[in-house]
C-alpha positions in Angstrom: -107.0 -77.1 -52.1 -109.9 -77.4 -49.6 -109.7 -80.9 -48.0 -111.3 -80.2 -44.6 -114.4 -78.0 -43.8 -115.9 -77.3 -40.4 -119.4 -75.7 -40.0 -120.3 -74.1 -36.7 -123.2 -72.5 -35.0 -124.0 -71.9 -31.3 -125.1 -75.3 -30.0 -124.3 -77.7 -32.9 -127.7 -79.3 -32.9 -129.6 -77.4 -35.7 -127.8 -75.4 -38.3 -124.3 -76.7 -38.3 -125.1 -80.4 -38.3 -127.6 -79.7 -41.1 -124.8 -78.0 -43.1 -122.6 -81.0 -42.3 -125.2 -83.5 -43.5 -126.1 -81.5 -46.7 -122.4 -80.9 -47.6 -121.5 -84.6 -47.1 -124.3 -85.6 -49.5 -123.5 -83.0 -52.1 -119.8 -83.8 -52.0 -120.6 -87.5 -52.4 -122.8 -86.8 -55.4 -120.1 -84.6 -56.9 -117.4 -87.2 -56.4 -115.3 -85.0 -54.2 -113.3 -86.3 -51.3 -113.5 -83.7 -48.5 -113.6 -84.2 -44.8 -116.6 -82.4 -43.2 -117.4 -81.8 -39.5 -119.5 -79.4 -37.4 -119.2 -77.9 -34.0 -120.8 -75.3 -31.7 -119.3 -72.2 -30.1 -121.0 -73.2 -26.8 -120.9 -76.6 -25.1 -124.6 -76.8 -24.3 -125.3 -80.1 -26.1 -121.9 -82.0 -26.3 -122.6 -85.6 -27.3 -126.2 -85.0 -28.3 -127.7 -85.8 -31.7 -129.1 -83.1 -33.9 -132.4 -81.6 -32.8 -135.3 -84.0 -33.8 -136.8 -81.3 -35.9 -133.6 -80.7 -37.8 -133.3 -84.5 -38.4 -136.9 -84.8 -39.6 -136.8 -81.9 -42.0 -133.4 -83.0 -43.4 -134.8 -86.6 -43.8 -137.6 -85.2 -46.0 -134.9 -84.0 -48.4 -132.9 -87.2 -48.2 -130.2 -86.1 -45.7 -129.5 -88.4 -42.7 -128.2 -86.5 -39.7 -128.8 -89.3 -37.2 -125.1 -90.3 -36.7 -123.9 -86.8 -35.9 -123.1 -85.7 -32.4 -122.6 -82.2 -31.0 -119.2 -81.0 -30.0 -117.6 -77.8 -29.0 -115.5 -75.6 -31.3 -111.8 -75.9 -30.3 -108.8 -73.7 -30.9 -107.1 -76.5 -32.8 -110.0 -76.6 -35.3 -108.6 -73.5 -36.9 -105.3 -75.3 -37.9 -107.0 -78.6 -38.6 -109.6 -77.3 -41.1 -109.0 -75.4 -44.3 -112.4 -73.6 -44.0 -114.2 -72.8 -40.7 -117.7 -71.6 -41.7 -120.0 -69.7 -39.3 -123.8 -69.7 -39.6 -124.1 -66.1 -38.4 -122.2 -63.0 -37.4 -122.5 -63.6 -33.6 -120.9 -67.0 -33.8 -118.3 -65.7 -36.2 -117.4 -63.0 -33.7 -117.1 -65.6 -30.9 -114.9 -67.8 -33.1 -112.7 -64.8 -34.0 -111.8 -64.4 -30.3 -110.8 -68.1 -30.1 -109.0 -68.2 -33.5 -105.2 -67.6 -33.6 -104.5 -64.6 -35.8 -102.5 -66.6 -38.2 -105.6 -68.8 -39.0 -108.2 -66.0 -39.3 -108.2 -66.3 -43.1 -109.9 -69.7 -42.7 -112.9 -68.2 -40.9 -115.9 -67.1 -43.1 -119.7 -67.0 -43.1 -121.3 -69.9 -44.9 -123.6 -67.6 -46.7 -120.7 -65.9 -48.4 -121.0 -68.8 -50.8 -124.6 -67.9 -51.7 -124.9 -64.2 -52.0 -127.8 -64.6 -54.4 -129.9 -66.1 -51.5 -130.4 -62.7 -50.1 -129.5 -63.5 -46.5 -126.0 -63.1 -45.1 -126.8 -65.4 -42.1 -128.5 -68.8 -41.5 -131.1 -67.9 -38.9 -131.4 -70.1 -35.8 -134.6 -72.1 -36.1 -134.5 -73.5 -32.5 -137.3 -71.4 -31.0 -139.5 -71.2 -34.1 -141.7 -73.4 -36.1 -141.3 -75.8 -39.0 -140.8 -73.1 -41.5 -137.5 -72.1 -39.9 -136.0 -75.6 -40.4 -137.1 -75.5 -44.0 -135.5 -72.1 -44.4 -132.3 -73.4 -42.9 -132.2 -76.2 -45.5 -132.9 -73.8 -48.4 -130.0 -71.5 -47.3 -127.6 -74.3 -46.5 -128.3 -76.1 -49.8 -127.7 -72.9 -51.8 -124.5 -72.2 -49.9 -123.2 -75.8 -50.2 -123.8 -75.6 -53.9 -121.9 -72.3 -54.1 -119.0 -73.7 -51.9 -118.7 -76.8 -54.2 -118.6 -74.5 -57.3 -115.9 -72.3 -55.6 -113.9 -75.4 -54.8 -114.1 -76.7 -58.4 -113.1 -73.2 -59.7 -109.8 -73.4 -57.8 
């Protein structure tokens, strides 16, 4: 059974903390007890809160990301978490190089849980405008719903 989920992107300030915040809220609403965390494949922003734009857009949908802080993805994360979910193929490839072979089955793309969304990746909104942060939320919400459905089906 899935008890621990880690979401990751590159810097852990936009996509993966959004996924962490959305999943925490959806799990609470579903009455499921699952540990959730997020990380980045690069240590650019260690200790920093999520991007202000990510926080603002998430807050408009009722998600509070303010307590989250960026951290770097570690090799031990692959044994600690049951699922380690990448936001895109580039970060997945980076994590595959870090992940021990015996733990590779835990690595997946988040959007594998929302194939109906029509996008295999959660695009990085960092250098774009407001619409990118809304698109991230749309995709993450769909994938988190799919992930919860998959967990319940097991």
